[in-house]
C-alpha positions in Angstrom: 0.0 0.0 0.0 1.3 3.5 -0.9 0.8 6.5 1.4 1.0 10.1 0.3 3.3 12.5 2.0 0.4 14.1 3.9 -1.0 10.7 4.9 2.4 9.8 6.5 2.6 13.1 8.3 -0.9 12.5 9.8 0.0 8.9 10.8 3.2 10.1 12.4 1.4 12.9 14.4 -1.4 10.5 15.4 1.2 8.0 16.6 2.9 10.7 18.6 -0.3 11.7 20.2 -0.9 8.1 21.4 2.6 7.6 22.7 3.4 11.3 23.3 5.9 11.2 26.2 7.9 8.2 25.2 7.8 8.9 21.5 8.8 12.6 21.7 11.6 11.8 24.1 13.0 9.2 21.7 12.7 11.2 18.5 12.9 14.9 19.2 11.8 14.9 15.5 11.9 17.5 12.9 9.5 16.3 10.1 11.6 17.9 7.3 14.6 15.7 8.4 12.7 12.4 8.7 13.7 10.4 5.7 10.2 9.0 5.0 8.3 12.2 5.9 10.6 15.0 4.9 11.3 14.2 1.3 10.7 17.4 -0.6 7.7 17.4 -2.9 8.1 19.3 -6.2 5.7 22.1 -7.1 5.4 24.5 -10.0 5.9 28.2 -10.1 5.7 30.6 -13.0 9.2 32.2 -13.2 9.4 35.1 -15.6 6.6 33.6 -17.6 8.0 30.1 -17.7 7.0 27.0 -15.7 9.6 25.9 -13.2 9.6 23.0 -10.8 11.1 23.7 -7.4 11.1 21.9 -4.0 8.1 22.7 -1.9 10.2 24.3 0.9 12.1 26.7 -1.5 12.4 30.3 -0.4 13.5 33.2 -2.5 17.1 33.0 -1.3 17.4 29.3 -2.3 15.8 30.0 -5.7 18.3 32.8 -6.4 21.2 30.6 -5.4 20.0 27.9 -7.7 19.9 30.4 -10.5 23.3 31.9 -9.7 21.7 35.2 -8.9 22.4 35.4 -5.2 25.0 38.2 -5.4 23.2 40.3 -8.0 21.3 43.6 -7.7 17.7 42.6 -8.4 14.1 42.8 -7.3 11.8 39.9 -6.8 8.0 40.2 -7.3 5.6 37.4 -6.3 2.0 37.6 -7.4 2.5 41.3 -8.3 3.9 42.2 -4.9 7.6 43.2 -4.4 9.3 41.1 -1.7 11.8 43.1 0.4 15.3 41.7 0.3 15.3 41.3 4.1 12.5 38.7 3.6 14.2 36.6 0.9 15.2 33.9 3.4 11.7 33.8 5.0 9.4 33.9 2.0 8.5 30.5 0.7 6.6 29.8 -2.5 3.2 28.3 -3.0 2.0 26.2 -6.0 1.7 28.3 -9.2 3.0 31.5 -7.7 3.9 34.0 -10.4 7.5 35.1 -9.8 9.3 37.9 -11.6 13.0 38.5 -11.1 14.3 41.8 -12.5 18.0 42.5 -12.5 19.3 46.0 -12.2 21.7 46.8 -15.0 23.8 49.9 -14.9 23.9 52.2 -17.9 26.9 53.4 -19.7 28.0 56.9 -20.7 28.1 58.2 -24.3 31.2 60.1 -25.5 30.6 63.8 -25.9 
């Protein structure tokens, strides 16, 4: 029998409720680090008009690193709202978010 990611989480939490003290003392678990519960699921976002698959726990900072844009001057807009740079590590994506990344490019000077 195959259980989905969410089914396993629910079973795990139910088991913990039943055996709360002993189980939590043994595990001190973090669901994201449990091999059978914490495997990342892929989701789709729309990145600059193109479909892109990412892990479900991806934040803006991780996305920029994966695109080699982590040290660039840029702005990130999610669903038509600009996300402040200070929130890049906290802001996680949802399925089918519309993400626009705009890089600042300096202009040149023209000879007189």
